[in-house]
C-alpha positions as CSV (number, residue, x, y, z in Angstrom):
1,M,2.6,3.5,4.9
2,E,3.7,6.6,3.1
3,L,3.0,6.1,-0.6
4,Q,6.0,8.4,-1.5
5,N,8.5,6.2,-3.4
6,K,7.0,3.0,-2.3
7,V,6.2,0.4,-5.2
8,A,2.7,-0.6,-6.2
9,L,1.6,-3.5,-8.2
10,I,-2.1,-2.9,-9.3
11,T,-3.5,-5.8,-11.6
12,G,-6.1,-5.0,-14.0
13,S,-5.1,-1.4,-14.2
14,T,-5.6,-0.2,-17.9
15,R,-9.1,1.0,-17.2
16,G,-11.6,1.7,-14.8
17,I,-11.2,1.2,-10.8
18,G,-7.6,0.0,-11.4
19,L,-6.5,2.8,-13.7
20,A,-8.1,5.2,-11.1
21,I,-6.0,3.6,-8.3
22,A,-2.8,3.8,-10.3
23,Q,-3.4,7.5,-11.1
24,E,-4.1,8.3,-7.2
25,F,-1.1,6.4,-6.3
26,L,1.3,8.0,-8.9
27,A,-0.2,11.6,-7.9
28,A,1.0,10.6,-4.3
29,G,4.5,9.8,-5.2
30,A,4.6,5.8,-5.6
31,K,6.1,3.8,-8.2
32,V,3.5,2.1,-10.0
33,I,3.5,-1.3,-12.0
34,L,0.4,-1.6,-14.2
35,N,-0.9,-4.6,-15.5
36,G,-3.2,-6.1,-18.2
37,R,-3.5,-8.8,-20.5
38,G,-2.3,-7.1,-23.8
39,D,-0.4,-4.1,-24.7
40,L,-0.8,-0.8,-22.3
41,P,-3.0,1.5,-24.7
42,A,-1.3,4.5,-26.0
43,E,-3.9,6.8,-24.7
44,V,-3.7,5.4,-21.2
45,A,0.1,5.8,-21.0
46,A,0.1,9.2,-22.5
47,N,-2.5,10.4,-19.5
48,L,-0.1,8.7,-16.7
49,S,2.2,11.1,-14.9
50,G,5.1,9.6,-12.8
51,D,7.5,6.7,-12.4
52,F,5.4,3.7,-13.9
53,Q,6.1,0.3,-15.8
54,Y,4.0,-2.1,-17.2
55,V,3.9,-5.9,-17.1
56,A,1.3,-7.6,-19.4
57,G,0.1,-11.2,-18.5
58,D,-3.0,-13.2,-18.4
59,L,-4.2,-13.7,-14.9
60,G,-6.5,-16.7,-15.9
61,T,-3.3,-19.2,-16.0
62,D,-0.7,-20.1,-13.4
63,E,2.0,-19.3,-15.9
64,G,0.6,-15.9,-16.8
65,I,0.3,-15.3,-12.9
66,A,4.0,-16.3,-12.3
67,Q,5.0,-14.3,-15.3
68,V,3.4,-11.2,-13.9
69,A,4.8,-11.6,-10.3
70,H,8.4,-12.2,-11.6
71,A,8.4,-9.3,-13.9
72,A,6.8,-7.0,-11.4
73,L,9.4,-7.9,-8.8
74,A,12.0,-7.2,-11.2
75,A,10.8,-3.9,-12.4
76,Y,12.0,-2.0,-9.2
77,G,13.5,-4.7,-6.9
78,Q,10.5,-5.0,-4.5
79,I,6.8,-4.5,-4.0
80,D,5.3,-2.8,-1.1
81,I,1.7,-2.5,-2.1
82,L,-0.3,-5.2,-4.0
83,V,-3.8,-4.1,-5.2
84,N,-5.7,-7.3,-6.6
85,N,-8.1,-5.6,-8.9
86,A,-8.4,-7.8,-12.1
87,G,-11.5,-9.6,-12.4
88,I,-14.1,-11.1,-15.1
89,T,-18.0,-11.8,-15.1
90,R,-20.0,-14.6,-16.9
91,D,-23.3,-13.9,-15.6
92,K,-26.2,-16.3,-15.8
93,L,-28.9,-17.6,-13.7
94,L,-27.5,-20.6,-11.8
95,L,-29.8,-23.2,-13.8
96,G,-28.1,-22.0,-16.8
97,M,-24.6,-21.8,-15.5
98,K,-22.1,-24.1,-16.9
99,P,-19.3,-25.3,-14.7
100,A,-16.9,-23.5,-17.1
101,D,-18.7,-20.3,-16.5
102,F,-18.2,-20.7,-12.7
103,D,-14.7,-22.1,-13.0
104,A,-13.4,-19.1,-15.3
105,V,-14.7,-16.6,-12.9
106,L,-13.1,-18.2,-9.8
107,A,-9.8,-18.6,-11.6
108,V,-9.4,-15.0,-12.3
109,D,-11.4,-13.3,-9.3
110,L,-10.2,-15.6,-6.3
111,R,-7.5,-18.1,-7.5
112,A,-5.4,-15.4,-9.2
113,P,-5.5,-13.2,-6.2
114,M,-4.2,-16.1,-4.0
115,L,-1.5,-17.3,-6.2
116,L,-0.1,-13.7,-7.0
117,T,-0.4,-12.8,-3.4
118,Q,1.5,-15.9,-2.3
119,L,4.4,-15.0,-4.6
120,V,4.3,-11.3,-3.3
121,F,3.6,-12.2,0.3
122,K,6.8,-13.9,1.0
123,K,8.9,-10.8,0.0
124,M,6.7,-8.4,2.3
125,L,7.0,-11.0,5.4
126,K,10.8,-10.7,4.9
127,Q,11.1,-6.8,4.8
128,R,8.5,-6.7,7.7
129,A,6.4,-4.4,5.7
130,G,3.5,-4.4,2.9
131,V,-0.2,-3.8,2.2
132,V,-2.3,-6.1,0.1
133,I,-5.5,-4.5,-1.0
134,N,-8.2,-6.9,-2.5
135,L,-11.2,-5.6,-4.6
136,A,-14.3,-7.4,-3.6
137,S,-17.8,-6.1,-4.2
138,V,-21.0,-5.7,-2.4
139,V,-22.4,-8.5,-4.5
140,G,-20.1,-10.8,-2.4
141,L,-21.7,-9.4,0.9
142,H,-25.4,-9.9,-0.2
143,G,-25.4,-11.7,-3.5
144,N,-27.0,-10.9,-6.8
145,A,-29.4,-12.8,-9.1
146,G,-27.5,-14.2,-12.3
147,Q,-24.1,-13.8,-10.4
148,A,-23.6,-17.0,-8.5
149,N,-20.0,-17.3,-9.7
150,Y,-19.0,-13.8,-9.0
151,A,-20.7,-13.5,-5.8
152,A,-18.9,-16.8,-4.7
153,A,-15.4,-15.3,-5.7
154,K,-15.8,-12.1,-4.0
155,A,-17.1,-13.3,-0.9
156,G,-14.1,-15.7,-1.0
157,L,-11.9,-12.7,-1.2
158,V,-13.4,-11.2,1.9
159,G,-12.1,-14.6,3.9
160,F,-9.2,-14.9,2.3
161,T,-8.1,-11.1,3.0
162,K,-8.9,-11.5,6.8
163,T,-6.8,-14.7,6.8
164,L,-3.8,-12.6,5.2
165,A,-4.4,-10.1,7.8
166,R,-3.9,-12.6,10.5
167,E,-1.0,-14.1,8.9
168,G,0.7,-11.0,8.1
169,A,0.2,-8.7,11.3
170,S,3.3,-9.9,13.3
171,R,5.4,-9.0,10.4
172,G,3.8,-5.6,10.0
173,V,2.0,-6.8,6.7
174,R,-1.6,-5.5,6.6
175,A,-4.5,-6.7,4.2
176,N,-7.7,-5.2,3.6
177,A,-10.8,-5.4,1.1
178,I,-12.9,-2.9,-0.8
179,A,-16.1,-3.7,-1.7
180,P,-17.4,-1.2,-4.4
181,G,-21.1,-0.9,-5.2
182,M,-22.4,0.3,-8.5
183,I,-19.5,2.4,-10.1
184,D,-19.7,4.2,-13.3
185,S,-17.8,2.0,-15.8
186,A,-18.0,0.6,-19.3
187,M,-20.1,-2.3,-17.7
188,T,-23.0,0.2,-16.2
189,Q,-22.7,2.5,-19.2
190,A,-23.8,-0.4,-21.5
191,L,-26.8,-1.0,-19.6
192,S,-30.0,0.7,-20.6
193,E,-31.2,3.9,-19.4
194,K,-34.1,2.1,-17.8
195,I,-32.0,-0.3,-15.9
196,Q,-29.7,2.4,-15.0
197,A,-32.5,4.4,-13.5
198,Q,-33.7,1.2,-11.5
199,L,-30.3,0.7,-10.0
200,I,-29.8,4.4,-9.0
201,A,-33.1,4.3,-7.4
202,E,-32.0,1.7,-5.0
203,I,-28.7,3.6,-3.8
204,P,-29.6,6.1,-1.0
205,L,-27.3,8.7,-2.7
206,H,-29.0,8.3,-5.8
207,R,-26.0,8.2,-8.1
208,L,-23.3,6.0,-9.3
209,G,-19.9,5.8,-7.6
210,Q,-16.9,7.2,-9.6
211,P,-13.8,4.8,-10.0
212,N,-11.8,7.8,-8.2
213,E,-13.7,7.4,-5.0
214,I,-12.8,3.7,-4.9
215,A,-9.1,5.2,-5.5
216,H,-9.4,7.3,-2.4
217,A,-10.6,4.5,-0.4
218,A,-7.4,2.4,-1.6
219,R,-5.1,5.2,-0.7
220,F,-6.6,5.4,2.8
221,L,-6.1,1.6,3.3
222,V,-2.3,2.0,2.3
223,E,-1.8,5.1,4.5
224,N,-3.4,4.0,7.6
225,D,-1.3,1.8,9.4
226,Y,-4.0,0.6,12.1
227,V,-6.4,-0.8,9.8
228,T,-6.2,-4.5,8.8
229,G,-8.6,-7.3,8.1
230,Q,-11.4,-5.2,7.3
231,T,-13.7,-4.7,4.3
232,M,-14.5,-1.3,3.2
233,V,-17.9,-0.7,1.6
234,V,-18.1,1.9,-1.0
235,D,-21.5,1.9,-2.4
236,G,-23.6,5.2,-1.7
237,G,-25.3,3.5,1.1
238,M,-26.7,0.3,-0.8
239,T,-25.6,-2.2,2.1
240,M,-26.5,-0.5,5.1
């Protein structure tokens, strides 16, 4: 699918990977609907170039999800590309993890993509075209101590993506996932230099990934019409 004049909804797109994907799509000529929980920061809006709109909404509630879906569909009258990027973490070792910690992460990282996709998927099937990209994680492929909730949600997204691909294929709707590794972000920048060095030592390419490198992968998955049901790992070689 060519991005020119296509409409893309990207959740969690006021910073990091989501913002990088929005910028990549705008540069390719797409119309982009950004999303976040609050107002669009002025500094973010000032650095965006192209045709875009902003839809606020809390994806941790069913009401917020419906609000985002309906406002996004009303913005341009259609959605050709859905990128489920929004996510949260509540890291704790399993023995100290409360059910609320588990439920909160699954609500935003797995339940929200399912409900939002459900609302958009019907429109895509009717127009016989569409692309869904789910942001999973290498943690969902090989686990990580202290992230049982996050790993479960991201592993669930991989299975969800494959099912979407099977259900959408006959109507020309494709679904793929991206599993980023360690990406240079606010989360990794908050780690001590010692921890960052330990993480980088485990990456064969010996560096953190950049948000725009995930954005390039997302663009490829939109533009290549013969890729569906796949999980593209972008992790500097961590998972090989």
